[in-house]
ZAPA-941948 format. One record per atom (N, C-alpha, C): residue number from 1; residue in one letter; atom name; x, y, z. Coordinates in Angstrom, 3 decimals, m for minus. Layout:
BEGIN
<NUM,"A","CA",<X,Y,Z>> ...
//
This chain:
BEGIN
<1,"X","N",<43.714,123.049,28.799>> <1,"X","CA",<44.511,123.103,29.879>> <1,"X","C",<44.696,124.531,30.154>> <2,"X","N",<44.460,124.953,31.574>> <2,"X","CA",<44.521,126.218,31.970>> <2,"X","C",<45.962,126.560,32.515>> <3,"X","N",<46.566,127.778,31.970>> <3,"X","CA",<47.767,128.121,32.392>> <3,"X","C",<47.788,128.614,33.779>> <4,"X","N",<48.965,128.518,34.495>> <4,"X","CA",<49.089,129.090,35.800>> <4,"X","C",<49.008,130.636,35.823>> <5,"X","N",<48.610,131.092,36.975>> <5,"X","CA",<48.550,132.618,37.086>> <5,"X","C",<50.017,133.159,37.273>> <6,"X","N",<50.091,134.408,36.994>> <6,"X","CA",<51.392,135.161,37.201>> <6,"X","C",<51.953,134.937,38.699>> <7,"X","N",<50.977,134.990,39.495>> <7,"X","CA",<51.371,134.829,40.931>> <7,"X","C",<52.054,133.489,41.252>> <8,"X","N",<51.360,132.395,40.716>> <8,"X","CA",<51.808,131.084,40.889>> <8,"X","C",<53.223,130.822,40.202>> <9,"X","N",<53.292,131.391,38.929>> <9,"X","CA",<54.579,131.209,38.223>> <9,"X","C",<55.843,132.006,38.994>> <10,"X","N",<55.488,133.120,39.468>> <10,"X","CA",<56.486,133.849,40.190>> <10,"X","C",<56.931,133.179,41.392>> <11,"X","N",<55.920,132.605,42.097>> <11,"X","CA",<56.275,131.895,43.268>> <11,"X","C",<57.121,130.692,42.906>> <12,"X","N",<56.890,129.999,41.822>> <12,"X","CA",<57.606,128.748,41.369>> <12,"X","C",<59.045,129.358,41.021>> <13,"X","N",<59.224,130.502,40.259>> <13,"X","CA",<60.457,131.047,39.971>> <13,"X","C",<61.249,131.346,41.174>> <14,"X","N",<60.700,131.891,42.085>> <14,"X","CA",<61.474,132.225,43.292>> <14,"X","C",<61.866,130.928,44.087>> <15,"X","N",<61.207,129.826,43.744>> <15,"X","CA",<61.579,128.578,44.394>> <15,"X","C",<62.578,127.808,43.454>> <16,"X","N",<63.070,128.542,42.314>> <16,"X","CA",<64.084,127.950,41.579>> <16,"X","C",<63.632,127.246,40.263>> <17,"X","N",<62.327,127.419,39.789>> <17,"X","CA",<61.914,126.772,38.668>> <17,"X","C",<62.140,127.557,37.376>> <18,"X","N",<62.977,127.047,36.499>> <18,"X","CA",<63.252,127.781,35.290>> <18,"X","C",<62.053,127.662,34.316>> <19,"X","N",<61.397,126.465,34.453>> <19,"X","CA",<60.317,126.371,33.560>> <19,"X","C",<59.203,127.301,33.806>> <20,"X","N",<59.082,127.709,35.004>> <20,"X","CA",<57.948,128.681,35.224>> <20,"X","C",<58.303,130.040,34.561>> <21,"X","N",<59.633,130.343,34.505>> <21,"X","CA",<60.053,131.649,33.892>> <21,"X","C",<59.906,131.463,32.398>> <22,"X","N",<60.096,130.364,31.889>> <22,"X","CA",<59.830,130.143,30.452>> <22,"X","C",<58.348,130.354,30.193>> <23,"X","N",<57.373,129.909,31.011>> <23,"X","CA",<56.048,129.981,30.809>> <23,"X","C",<55.690,131.512,30.724>> <24,"X","N",<56.253,132.243,31.725>> <24,"X","CA",<55.969,133.709,31.839>> <24,"X","C",<56.533,134.399,30.488>> <25,"X","N",<57.668,133.911,30.141>> <25,"X","CA",<58.244,134.499,28.818>> <25,"X","C",<57.396,134.252,27.670>> <26,"X","N",<56.923,132.984,27.545>> <26,"X","CA",<56.191,132.548,26.321>> <26,"X","C",<54.778,133.376,26.509>> <27,"X","N",<54.250,133.665,27.646>> <27,"X","CA",<52.911,134.255,27.940>> <27,"X","C",<53.028,135.754,27.506>> <28,"X","N",<54.094,136.434,27.689>> <28,"X","CA",<54.129,137.868,27.345>> <28,"X","C",<55.095,138.427,26.215>> <29,"X","N",<55.852,137.428,25.708>> <29,"X","CA",<56.957,137.842,24.806>> <29,"X","C",<56.387,138.478,23.536>> <30,"X","N",<55.369,137.983,22.905>> <30,"X","CA",<54.855,138.437,21.687>> <30,"X","C",<54.219,139.870,21.904>> <31,"X","N",<53.484,140.012,23.011>> <31,"X","CA",<52.827,141.252,23.366>> <31,"X","C",<53.823,142.318,23.593>> <32,"X","N",<54.896,142.044,24.378>> <32,"X","CA",<56.026,142.952,24.661>> <32,"X","C",<56.774,143.218,23.359>> <33,"X","N",<56.959,142.297,22.574>> <33,"X","CA",<57.674,142.508,21.364>> <33,"X","C",<56.819,143.544,20.362>> <34,"X","N",<55.572,143.289,20.257>> <34,"X","CA",<54.681,144.184,19.486>> <34,"X","C",<54.827,145.623,19.970>> <35,"X","N",<54.620,145.729,21.214>> <35,"X","CA",<54.713,147.151,21.882>> <35,"X","C",<56.129,147.694,21.643>> <36,"X","N",<57.185,147.035,21.818>> <36,"X","CA",<58.489,147.650,21.566>> <36,"X","C",<58.786,147.976,19.979>> <37,"X","N",<58.304,147.076,19.144>> <37,"X","CA",<58.488,147.301,17.777>> <37,"X","C",<57.714,148.517,17.333>> <38,"X","N",<56.506,148.676,17.842>> <38,"X","CA",<55.680,149.830,17.452>> <38,"X","C",<56.255,151.107,17.770>> <39,"X","N",<57.019,151.022,18.872>> <39,"X","CA",<57.654,152.342,19.390>> <39,"X","C",<58.997,152.506,18.566>> <40,"X","N",<59.732,151.532,18.590>> <40,"X","CA",<61.082,151.654,17.863>> <40,"X","C",<61.141,151.556,16.377>> <41,"X","N",<60.246,150.910,15.787>> <41,"X","CA",<60.277,150.695,14.414>> <41,"X","C",<61.435,150.011,13.768>> <42,"X","N",<62.014,149.169,14.579>> <42,"X","CA",<63.296,148.328,14.249>> <42,"X","C",<63.054,146.975,14.926>> <43,"X","N",<62.927,145.980,14.010>> <43,"X","CA",<62.783,144.644,14.662>> <43,"X","C",<63.947,144.071,15.373>> <44,"X","N",<65.095,144.313,15.058>> <44,"X","CA",<66.303,143.836,15.742>> <44,"X","C",<66.274,144.541,17.164>> <45,"X","N",<66.045,145.805,17.166>> <45,"X","CA",<66.297,146.703,18.399>> <45,"X","C",<65.085,146.326,19.305>> <46,"X","N",<63.821,146.006,18.828>> <46,"X","CA",<62.715,145.660,19.608>> <46,"X","C",<62.962,144.310,20.222>> <47,"X","N",<63.514,143.305,19.533>> <47,"X","CA",<63.994,142.088,20.020>> <47,"X","C",<64.992,142.132,21.084>> <48,"X","N",<65.958,142.952,20.955>> <48,"X","CA",<66.962,143.225,21.926>> <48,"X","C",<66.380,143.736,23.189>> <49,"X","N",<65.455,144.809,23.151>> <49,"X","CA",<64.910,145.434,24.176>> <49,"X","C",<64.028,144.357,25.016>> <50,"X","N",<63.407,143.483,24.206>> <50,"X","CA",<62.428,142.420,24.996>> <50,"X","C",<63.507,141.513,25.722>> <51,"X","N",<64.497,141.037,25.096>> <51,"X","CA",<65.365,140.116,25.754>> <51,"X","C",<66.076,140.826,27.085>> <52,"X","N",<66.471,142.088,26.850>> <52,"X","CA",<66.950,142.749,28.044>> <52,"X","C",<65.981,142.848,29.145>> <53,"X","N",<64.685,143.295,28.796>> <53,"X","CA",<63.618,143.493,29.696>> <53,"X","C",<63.350,142.217,30.538>> <54,"X","N",<63.259,140.977,29.879>> <54,"X","CA",<62.960,139.784,30.551>> <54,"X","C",<64.263,139.447,31.385>> <55,"X","N",<65.486,139.745,31.033>> <55,"X","CA",<66.648,139.515,31.788>> <55,"X","C",<66.471,140.345,33.013>> <56,"X","N",<66.343,141.585,32.870>> <56,"X","CA",<66.223,142.467,33.895>> <56,"X","C",<65.174,142.148,35.023>> <57,"X","N",<64.027,141.693,34.441>> <57,"X","CA",<62.826,141.289,35.149>> <57,"X","C",<63.299,139.992,36.047>> <58,"X","N",<63.928,139.025,35.421>> <58,"X","CA",<64.315,137.936,36.064>> <58,"X","C",<65.304,138.264,37.238>> <59,"X","N",<66.252,139.098,37.023>> <59,"X","CA",<67.364,139.460,37.960>> <59,"X","C",<66.677,140.342,39.114>> <60,"X","N",<65.686,140.955,38.849>> <60,"X","CA",<65.063,141.852,39.900>> <60,"X","C",<63.787,141.339,40.458>> <61,"X","N",<63.445,140.165,40.357>> <61,"X","CA",<62.148,139.676,40.801>> <61,"X","C",<62.040,139.886,42.316>> <62,"X","N",<63.111,140.047,43.006>> <62,"X","CA",<63.011,140.274,44.462>> <62,"X","C",<62.394,141.722,44.818>> <63,"X","N",<62.553,142.524,43.880>> <63,"X","CA",<62.129,143.906,44.103>> <63,"X","C",<60.664,144.031,43.859>> <64,"X","N",<59.935,143.046,43.219>> <64,"X","CA",<58.514,143.067,42.961>> <64,"X","C",<57.746,142.672,44.078>> <65,"X","N",<57.058,143.666,44.659>> <65,"X","CA",<56.401,143.461,45.953>> <65,"X","C",<55.015,142.722,45.635>> <66,"X","N",<54.342,143.138,44.689>> <66,"X","CA",<53.006,142.574,44.318>> <66,"X","C",<53.101,141.676,43.141>> <67,"X","N",<53.052,140.430,43.276>> <67,"X","CA",<52.981,139.549,42.142>> <67,"X","C",<51.966,139.853,41.057>> <68,"X","N",<50.869,140.218,41.595>> <68,"X","CA",<49.718,140.432,40.667>> <68,"X","C",<49.955,141.593,39.577>> <69,"X","N",<50.987,142.454,39.866>> <69,"X","CA",<51.370,143.583,39.003>> <69,"X","C",<52.443,143.189,38.179>> <70,"X","N",<52.884,141.953,37.905>> <70,"X","CA",<54.017,141.530,37.085>> <70,"X","C",<53.866,142.156,35.776>> <71,"X","N",<52.695,142.007,35.115>> <71,"X","CA",<52.554,142.490,33.674>> <71,"X","C",<52.936,143.987,33.645>> <72,"X","N",<52.302,144.755,34.432>> <72,"X","CA",<52.663,146.250,34.422>> <72,"X","C",<54.156,146.517,34.638>> <73,"X","N",<54.574,145.786,35.635>> <73,"X","CA",<56.072,145.930,36.014>> <73,"X","C",<57.040,145.526,34.850>> <74,"X","N",<56.701,144.546,34.133>> <74,"X","CA",<57.348,144.084,33.007>> <74,"X","C",<57.358,145.041,31.913>> <75,"X","N",<56.241,145.591,31.641>> <75,"X","CA",<55.974,146.653,30.482>> <75,"X","C",<56.687,147.838,31.034>> <76,"X","N",<56.759,148.177,32.192>> <76,"X","CA",<57.484,149.437,32.696>> <76,"X","C",<59.033,149.218,32.447>> <77,"X","N",<59.518,148.017,32.818>> <77,"X","CA",<60.806,147.733,32.484>> <77,"X","C",<61.151,147.840,30.923>> <78,"X","N",<60.213,147.371,30.028>> <78,"X","CA",<60.491,147.480,28.628>> <78,"X","C",<60.403,148.801,28.281>> <79,"X","N",<59.505,149.521,28.728>> <79,"X","CA",<59.240,151.050,28.450>> <79,"X","C",<60.556,151.761,28.763>> <80,"X","N",<61.171,151.540,29.935>> <80,"X","CA",<62.372,152.274,30.247>> <80,"X","C",<63.569,151.789,29.228>> <81,"X","N",<63.521,150.539,28.882>> <81,"X","CA",<64.526,150.117,27.978>> <81,"X","C",<64.360,150.785,26.574>> <82,"X","N",<63.102,150.794,26.160>> <82,"X","CA",<62.733,151.525,24.760>> <82,"X","C",<63.201,153.043,24.800>> <83,"X","N",<62.876,153.721,25.785>> <83,"X","CA",<63.218,155.106,25.834>> <83,"X","C",<64.830,155.195,25.961>> <84,"X","N",<65.392,154.385,26.610>> <84,"X","CA",<66.959,154.303,26.757>> <84,"X","C",<67.537,154.120,25.373>> <85,"X","N",<66.918,153.193,24.636>> <85,"X","CA",<67.404,152.995,23.346>> <85,"X","C",<67.223,154.146,22.409>> <86,"X","N",<66.076,154.767,22.633>> <86,"X","CA",<65.760,155.950,21.673>> <86,"X","C",<66.774,157.036,22.076>> <87,"X","N",<66.972,157.294,23.382>> <87,"X","CA",<68.035,158.324,23.859>> <87,"X","C",<69.364,157.987,23.245>> <88,"X","N",<69.772,156.697,23.204>> <88,"X","CA",<71.097,156.317,22.763>> <88,"X","C",<71.231,156.500,21.272>> <89,"X","N",<70.138,156.053,20.530>> <89,"X","CA",<70.433,156.194,19.046>> <89,"X","C",<69.820,157.518,18.552>> <90,"X","N",<69.072,158.241,19.298>> <90,"X","CA",<68.542,159.566,18.737>> <90,"X","C",<67.912,159.475,17.444>> <91,"X","N",<67.110,158.362,17.435>> <91,"X","CA",<66.250,158.110,16.167>> <91,"X","C",<64.987,158.918,16.156>> <92,"X","N",<64.506,159.320,15.033>> <92,"X","CA",<63.180,159.825,14.898>> <92,"X","C",<62.153,158.913,14.567>> <93,"X","N",<62.334,157.739,14.329>> <93,"X","CA",<61.325,156.765,13.971>> <93,"X","C",<60.868,156.912,12.433>> <94,"X","N",<61.746,156.246,11.689>> <94,"X","CA",<61.382,156.291,10.159>> <94,"X","C",<60.279,155.403,9.826>> <95,"X","N",<59.522,155.763,8.941>> <95,"X","CA",<58.330,154.927,8.598>> <95,"X","C",<58.756,153.578,7.945>> <96,"X","N",<57.899,152.589,8.167>> <96,"X","CA",<58.312,151.150,7.706>> <96,"X","C",<57.168,150.824,6.747>> <97,"X","N",<57.585,149.884,5.822>> <97,"X","CA",<56.471,149.317,5.055>> <97,"X","C",<55.861,148.156,5.874>> <98,"X","N",<54.522,147.971,5.718>> <98,"X","CA",<53.803,147.081,6.618>> <98,"X","C",<53.534,145.813,5.713>> <99,"X","N",<53.976,144.716,6.161>> <99,"X","CA",<53.891,143.435,5.355>> <99,"X","C",<52.632,142.702,5.865>> <100,"X","N",<51.712,142.347,5.099>> <100,"X","CA",<50.527,141.503,5.444>> <100,"X","C",<50.792,140.070,5.352>> <101,"X","N",<50.631,139.369,6.590>> <101,"X","CA",<50.915,137.942,6.693>> <101,"X","C",<49.549,137.180,6.298>> <102,"X","N",<48.445,137.656,6.785>> <102,"X","CA",<47.134,136.999,6.550>> <102,"X","C",<46.365,137.802,5.573>> <103,"X","N",<45.975,137.131,4.593>> <103,"X","CA",<45.144,137.948,3.590>> <103,"X","C",<43.780,136.995,3.466>> <104,"X","N",<42.753,137.701,3.535>> <104,"X","CA",<41.301,137.092,3.485>> <104,"X","C",<41.234,136.608,1.982>> <105,"X","N",<40.597,135.368,1.952>> <105,"X","CA",<40.385,134.886,0.520>> <105,"X","C",<39.353,135.667,m0.276>> <106,"X","N",<38.346,136.237,0.313>> <106,"X","CA",<37.424,137.056,m0.405>> <106,"X","C",<37.948,138.319,m0.848>> <107,"X","N",<39.109,138.786,m0.545>> <107,"X","CA",<39.626,140.128,m0.696>> <107,"X","C",<40.166,140.210,m2.036>> <108,"X","N",<39.775,141.221,m2.823>> <108,"X","CA",<40.385,141.434,m4.066>> <108,"X","C",<41.786,142.103,m4.009>> <109,"X","N",<42.523,141.970,m5.049>> <109,"X","CA",<43.900,142.696,m5.052>> <109,"X","C",<43.692,144.114,m4.774>> <110,"X","N",<42.666,144.807,m5.397>> <110,"X","CA",<42.555,146.222,m5.063>> <110,"X","C",<42.224,146.450,m3.574>> <111,"X","N",<41.390,145.616,m2.951>> <111,"X","CA",<41.152,145.842,m1.509>> <111,"X","C",<42.474,145.533,m0.773>> <112,"X","N",<43.256,144.677,m1.131>> <112,"X","CA",<44.647,144.424,m0.493>> <112,"X","C",<45.441,145.571,m0.567>> <113,"X","N",<45.564,146.231,m1.755>> <113,"X","CA",<46.326,147.468,m1.934>> <113,"X","C",<45.838,148.596,m1.163>> <114,"X","N",<44.536,148.813,m1.153>> <114,"X","CA",<43.948,149.920,m0.465>> <114,"X","C",<44.203,149.828,1.107>> <115,"X","N",<44.002,148.655,1.517>> <115,"X","CA",<44.239,148.400,3.097>> <115,"X","C",<45.686,148.497,3.333>> <116,"X","N",<46.625,148.049,2.479>> <116,"X","CA",<48.100,148.194,2.841>> <116,"X","C",<48.470,149.717,2.763>> <117,"X","N",<47.937,150.543,1.730>> <117,"X","CA",<48.173,151.888,1.686>> <117,"X","C",<47.618,152.612,2.919>> <118,"X","N",<46.460,152.269,3.279>> <118,"X","CA",<45.910,152.891,4.418>> <118,"X","C",<46.658,152.650,5.635>> <119,"X","N",<47.058,151.488,5.774>> <119,"X","CA",<48.043,151.045,6.978>> <119,"X","C",<49.237,151.858,6.916>> <120,"X","N",<49.877,152.022,5.702>> <120,"X","CA",<51.117,152.817,5.642>> <120,"X","C",<51.005,154.192,5.920>> <121,"X","N",<49.805,154.694,5.596>> <121,"X","CA",<49.601,156.207,5.852>> <121,"X","C",<49.380,156.429,7.295>> <122,"X","N",<48.543,155.595,7.879>> <122,"X","CA",<48.321,155.687,9.381>> <122,"X","C",<49.780,155.518,10.030>> <123,"X","N",<50.417,154.451,9.709>> <123,"X","CA",<51.695,154.232,10.360>> <123,"X","C",<52.719,155.465,10.162>> <124,"X","N",<52.762,156.043,8.996>> <124,"X","CA",<53.629,157.130,8.672>> <124,"X","C",<53.327,158.253,9.703>> <125,"X","N",<52.072,158.649,9.851>> <125,"X","CA",<51.560,159.746,10.755>> <125,"X","C",<51.752,159.364,12.179>> <126,"X","N",<51.498,158.102,12.475>> <126,"X","CA",<51.759,157.608,13.912>> <126,"X","C",<53.145,157.755,14.264>> <127,"X","N",<54.051,157.492,13.354>> <127,"X","CA",<55.496,157.526,13.638>> <127,"X","C",<55.953,159.010,13.800>> <128,"X","N",<55.207,159.973,13.288>> <128,"X","CA",<55.552,161.359,13.364>> <128,"X","C",<55.175,161.972,14.688>> <129,"X","N",<54.313,161.306,15.423>> <129,"X","CA",<53.835,161.726,16.746>> <129,"X","C",<55.139,161.708,17.669>> <130,"X","N",<55.114,162.542,18.686>> <130,"X","CA",<56.238,162.572,19.774>> <130,"X","C",<56.005,161.135,20.292>> <131,"X","N",<57.291,160.484,20.911>> <131,"X","CA",<57.150,159.079,21.384>> <131,"X","C",<56.176,158.950,22.456>> <132,"X","N",<56.057,159.838,23.286>> <132,"X","CA",<55.111,159.752,24.503>> <132,"X","C",<53.689,159.771,24.152>> <133,"X","N",<53.330,160.388,23.035>> <133,"X","CA",<51.901,160.322,22.531>> <133,"X","C",<51.709,159.073,21.765>> <134,"X","N",<52.754,158.690,20.965>> <134,"X","CA",<52.626,157.464,20.164>> <134,"X","C",<52.414,156.267,21.127>> <135,"X","N",<53.285,156.296,22.105>> <135,"X","CA",<53.155,155.171,23.206>> <135,"X","C",<51.720,155.056,23.736>> <136,"X","N",<51.111,156.080,24.219>> <136,"X","CA",<49.803,155.830,24.851>> <136,"X","C",<48.774,155.406,23.836>> <137,"X","N",<48.924,155.929,22.570>> <137,"X","CA",<47.951,155.434,21.533>> <137,"X","C",<48.129,154.077,21.137>> <138,"X","N",<49.398,153.665,21.135>> <138,"X","CA",<49.740,152.163,20.815>> <138,"X","C",<49.164,151.371,21.933>> <139,"X","N",<49.405,151.608,23.068>> <139,"X","CA",<49.008,150.841,24.228>> <139,"X","C",<47.483,150.793,24.340>> <140,"X","N",<46.688,151.804,23.834>> <140,"X","CA",<45.311,151.791,24.005>> <140,"X","C",<44.654,151.172,22.775>> <141,"X","N",<45.157,151.491,21.566>> <141,"X","CA",<44.622,151.065,20.348>> <141,"X","C",<44.958,149.640,19.913>> <142,"X","N",<46.317,149.378,20.022>> <142,"X","CA",<46.879,148.096,19.568>> <142,"X","C",<46.774,147.141,20.761>> <143,"X","N",<47.185,147.399,21.935>> <143,"X","CA",<47.274,146.466,23.006>> <143,"X","C",<45.979,146.453,23.799>> <144,"X","N",<45.160,147.349,23.558>> <144,"X","CA",<43.728,147.350,24.238>> <144,"X","C",<43.748,147.425,25.705>> <145,"X","N",<44.685,148.186,26.262>> <145,"X","CA",<44.888,148.476,27.711>> <145,"X","C",<43.813,149.600,28.116>> <146,"X","N",<43.492,149.535,29.333>> <146,"X","CA",<42.626,150.582,29.968>> <146,"X","C",<43.514,151.833,30.296>> <147,"X","N",<42.865,152.901,30.525>> <147,"X","CA",<43.657,154.057,30.954>> <147,"X","C",<44.452,153.760,32.152>> <148,"X","N",<43.802,153.128,33.166>> <148,"X","CA",<44.516,152.759,34.347>> <148,"X","C",<45.764,151.972,34.079>> <149,"X","N",<45.579,150.998,33.290>> <149,"X","CA",<46.668,150.055,32.909>> <149,"X","C",<47.766,150.861,32.232>> <150,"X","N",<47.525,151.734,31.401>> <150,"X","CA",<48.506,152.476,30.711>> <150,"X","C",<49.301,153.376,31.714>> <151,"X","N",<48.408,153.999,32.532>> <151,"X","CA",<48.967,154.863,33.722>> <151,"X","C",<50.065,154.026,34.615>> <152,"X","N",<49.656,152.783,34.871>> <152,"X","CA",<50.488,151.895,35.609>> <152,"X","C",<51.819,151.606,34.931>> <153,"X","N",<51.732,151.417,33.553>> <153,"X","CA",<52.949,151.130,32.710>> <153,"X","C",<53.896,152.442,32.639>> <154,"X","N",<53.305,153.509,32.429>> <154,"X","CA",<53.980,154.780,32.075>> <154,"X","C",<54.400,155.583,33.403>> <155,"X","N",<53.709,155.173,34.431>> <155,"X","CA",<53.975,155.951,35.697>> <155,"X","C",<53.323,157.262,35.832>> <156,"X","N",<52.397,157.522,34.893>> <156,"X","CA",<51.612,158.750,34.840>> <156,"X","C",<50.267,158.512,35.568>> <157,"X","N",<49.574,159.748,35.712>> <157,"X","CA",<48.135,159.624,36.151>> <157,"X","C",<47.255,159.338,35.149>> <158,"X","N",<46.128,158.766,35.476>> <158,"X","CA",<45.166,158.396,34.548>> <158,"X","C",<44.710,159.733,33.706>> <159,"X","N",<44.554,160.882,34.404>> <159,"X","CA",<44.297,162.071,33.731>> <159,"X","C",<45.197,162.497,32.730>> <160,"X","N",<46.530,162.276,32.931>> <160,"X","CA",<47.628,162.568,32.077>> <160,"X","C",<47.501,161.667,30.875>> <161,"X","N",<47.189,160.380,31.050>> <161,"X","CA",<47.028,159.430,29.949>> <161,"X","C",<45.894,159.845,29.054>> <162,"X","N",<44.764,160.229,29.643>> <162,"X","CA",<43.477,160.602,28.947>> <162,"X","C",<43.884,161.891,28.043>> <163,"X","N",<44.673,162.821,28.660>> <163,"X","CA",<45.026,164.048,27.953>> <163,"X","C",<45.963,163.705,26.787>> <164,"X","N",<46.906,162.906,26.901>> <164,"X","CA",<47.863,162.544,25.921>> <164,"X","C",<47.064,161.723,24.755>> <165,"X","N",<46.186,160.811,25.137>> <165,"X","CA",<45.416,160.212,24.119>> <165,"X","C",<44.505,161.152,23.280>> <166,"X","N",<43.931,162.068,24.026>> <166,"X","CA",<43.040,163.058,23.346>> <166,"X","C",<43.884,163.802,22.463>> <167,"X","N",<45.025,164.337,22.898>> <167,"X","CA",<45.946,165.121,21.993>> <167,"X","C",<46.460,164.326,20.737>> <168,"X","N",<46.894,163.108,21.051>> <168,"X","CA",<47.387,162.206,19.967>> <168,"X","C",<46.319,161.854,18.974>> <169,"X","N",<45.097,161.582,19.433>> <169,"X","CA",<44.071,161.236,18.505>> <169,"X","C",<43.685,162.442,17.653>> <170,"X","N",<43.608,163.532,18.257>> <170,"X","CA",<43.289,164.738,17.561>> <170,"X","C",<44.350,165.110,16.567>> <171,"X","N",<45.497,165.090,16.946>> <171,"X","CA",<46.674,165.379,15.901>> <171,"X","C",<46.635,164.397,14.828>> <172,"X","N",<46.503,163.144,15.108>> <172,"X","CA",<46.398,162.107,14.111>> <172,"X","C",<45.330,162.212,13.202>> <173,"X","N",<44.065,162.536,13.756>> <173,"X","CA",<42.912,162.676,12.955>> <173,"X","C",<43.106,163.929,12.010>> <174,"X","N",<43.746,164.987,12.482>> <174,"X","CA",<43.893,166.010,11.662>> <174,"X","C",<44.838,165.770,10.450>> <175,"X","N",<45.853,165.007,10.764>> <175,"X","CA",<46.885,164.622,9.617>> <175,"X","C",<46.226,163.670,8.751>> <176,"X","N",<45.353,162.859,9.155>> <176,"X","CA",<44.778,161.803,8.229>> <176,"X","C",<43.548,162.314,7.579>> <177,"X","N",<42.888,163.407,7.865>> <177,"X","CA",<41.717,163.967,7.411>> <177,"X","C",<41.724,163.954,5.922>> <178,"X","N",<42.783,164.680,5.188>> <178,"X","CA",<42.714,164.735,3.794>> <178,"X","C",<42.780,163.372,2.937>> <179,"X","N",<43.300,162.340,3.677>> <179,"X","CA",<43.345,161.012,3.041>> <179,"X","C",<42.047,160.265,3.261>> <180,"X","N",<41.148,160.699,4.115>> <180,"X","CA",<39.964,159.834,4.345>> <180,"X","C",<38.796,160.584,4.332>> <181,"X","N",<38.500,161.484,3.269>> <181,"X","CA",<37.409,162.262,3.189>> <181,"X","C",<36.270,161.504,2.734>> 
//
């Protein structure tokens, strides 16, 4: 069964369909939550930001001129909420331990430990990047967005996104170099 397009769902929502909003919510919730969590490093705060973002999106649907840009618009709302939360709490982003949910059957305990430690090291240094650099790296590497899509979400130019990504990757590579010789 093929799901309805964002444009169709938004049209249904504007006509009063709560089910259509539930479909949009289910379509983007996990992706938005992962984005917020990676920036905030706090599961409860990320969940709160996602809920607030969807609430604001629902309340402001009338201001969305182009329905085909809903994804970017929603991420922009979430981004603003994330930065607002960061400003409020003045957190520096403490490192977290990464839990593995899926473990390959052929993986040895040693492989599991090495992978977990590698992920923790990468996450540690990723968390030390300034949030605006961490954000573009997360959107590109984890969410697999294009430079243009990142620019649409952040409100920056494509060249600014490229520059931030270059600087973030270079800084991260420099910090990780001693660990991965």
